C-alpha positions as CSV (number, residue, x, y, z in Angstrom):
1,X,-21.5,22.6,38.8
2,X,-22.1,19.0,37.9
3,X,-23.7,20.1,34.6
4,X,-20.6,22.2,33.8
5,X,-18.4,19.2,34.3
6,X,-20.6,17.2,32.0
7,X,-20.3,19.9,29.3
8,X,-16.5,19.9,29.6
9,X,-16.6,16.1,29.2
10,X,-19.0,16.3,26.2
11,X,-16.7,18.9,24.6
12,X,-13.7,16.7,25.2
13,X,-15.4,13.7,23.6
14,X,-16.4,15.8,20.6
15,X,-12.8,17.0,20.2
16,X,-11.6,13.4,20.6
17,X,-13.9,12.3,17.8
18,X,-12.7,15.0,15.6
19,X,-9.0,14.1,16.3
20,X,-9.7,10.4,15.7
21,X,-11.3,11.2,12.3
22,X,-8.2,13.3,11.4
23,X,-5.9,10.5,12.5
24,X,-7.9,8.0,10.4
25,X,-7.8,10.3,7.4
26,X,-4.0,10.7,7.8
27,X,-3.5,6.9,8.1
28,X,-5.6,6.3,5.0
29,X,-3.5,8.8,3.1
30,X,-0.2,7.2,4.2
31,X,-1.6,3.7,3.3
32,X,-2.4,4.9,-0.2
33,X,1.1,6.4,-0.6
34,X,2.7,3.1,0.7
35,X,0.5,1.1,-1.7
36,X,1.6,3.3,-4.6
37,X,5.3,2.9,-3.6
38,X,4.9,-0.8,-3.3
39,X,3.3,-1.0,-6.7
40,X,6.2,0.9,-8.2
41,X,8.8,-1.3,-6.6
42,X,7.1,-4.4,-7.8
43,X,6.9,-3.0,-11.4
44,X,10.6,-2.0,-11.3
45,X,11.5,-5.5,-10.0
46,X,9.6,-7.1,-12.8
47,X,11.3,-5.0,-15.5
48,X,14.7,-5.6,-13.8
49,X,14.2,-9.3,-13.7
50,X,13.4,-9.4,-17.4
51,X,16.4,-7.3,-18.2
52,X,18.6,-9.5,-16.0
53,X,17.6,-12.6,-18.0
54,X,19.3,-11.0,-21.0
55,X,22.3,-9.4,-19.3
56,X,25.1,-11.0,-17.3
57,X,25.7,-9.4,-13.9
58,X,28.7,-9.7,-11.6
59,X,26.8,-10.5,-8.3
60,X,29.9,-10.1,-6.2
61,X,30.6,-6.6,-7.6
62,X,27.0,-5.6,-6.9
63,X,27.3,-6.9,-3.3
64,X,30.6,-5.2,-2.8
65,X,28.9,-1.9,-3.9
66,X,26.1,-2.6,-1.4
67,X,28.7,-3.2,1.4
68,X,30.5,0.0,0.6
69,X,27.2,2.0,0.4
70,X,25.6,0.5,3.6
71,X,28.3,-0.6,6.0
72,X,28.7,2.8,7.6
73,X,25.0,3.6,7.8
74,X,23.9,0.2,9.1
75,X,26.8,0.0,11.6
76,X,27.2,-3.6,10.5
77,X,30.3,-5.2,9.1
78,X,29.3,-6.4,5.7
79,X,26.6,-3.8,5.3
80,X,23.0,-4.6,4.5
81,X,22.5,-8.3,4.4
82,X,18.9,-7.8,3.4
83,X,20.0,-5.9,0.3
84,X,22.4,-8.7,-0.6
85,X,19.7,-11.3,-0.2
86,X,17.5,-9.3,-2.5
87,X,20.3,-9.2,-5.1
88,X,20.5,-13.0,-5.0
89,X,16.8,-13.3,-5.5
90,X,16.6,-10.9,-8.3
91,X,19.5,-12.5,-10.1
92,X,17.7,-15.9,-9.8
93,X,14.6,-14.3,-11.2
94,X,12.7,-15.1,-8.0
95,X,10.3,-12.7,-6.4
96,X,11.6,-11.7,-3.0
97,X,10.1,-14.2,-0.4
98,X,7.9,-13.0,2.3
99,X,9.5,-12.3,5.7
100,X,9.0,-15.0,8.3
101,X,9.0,-13.7,11.8
C-alpha cells in the first residue's frame, strides 16, 4: 500500500514536470511575440517622429479624437490620459519615457 502511494506521487511529480515544461514553452512563445510587437511599435514611432518633424500637426485635434475614441471604453472623463501623454512626447520628438512606479 505504501509503495502504491509512492507510485501515485511519482506519477504526479512527472506530470507536474511535463506541465511546467509546457508552461515555460508557452511563456517563451508569448515573450517572443511581445518582443516582436514592441520592436514594431518602436519602429513605427521612429518613422512617425521623422514624419512629424516635416509635418505640422494639430495636437488638440489629435487629443480630441483620443478623448472621443477612449472616453467610453476607459470610463474616464477625458479618455486615455496615457495616449494623450504619448501624443505630446511624439510631437516633441521624444521617446516615450519609462514608467516610474
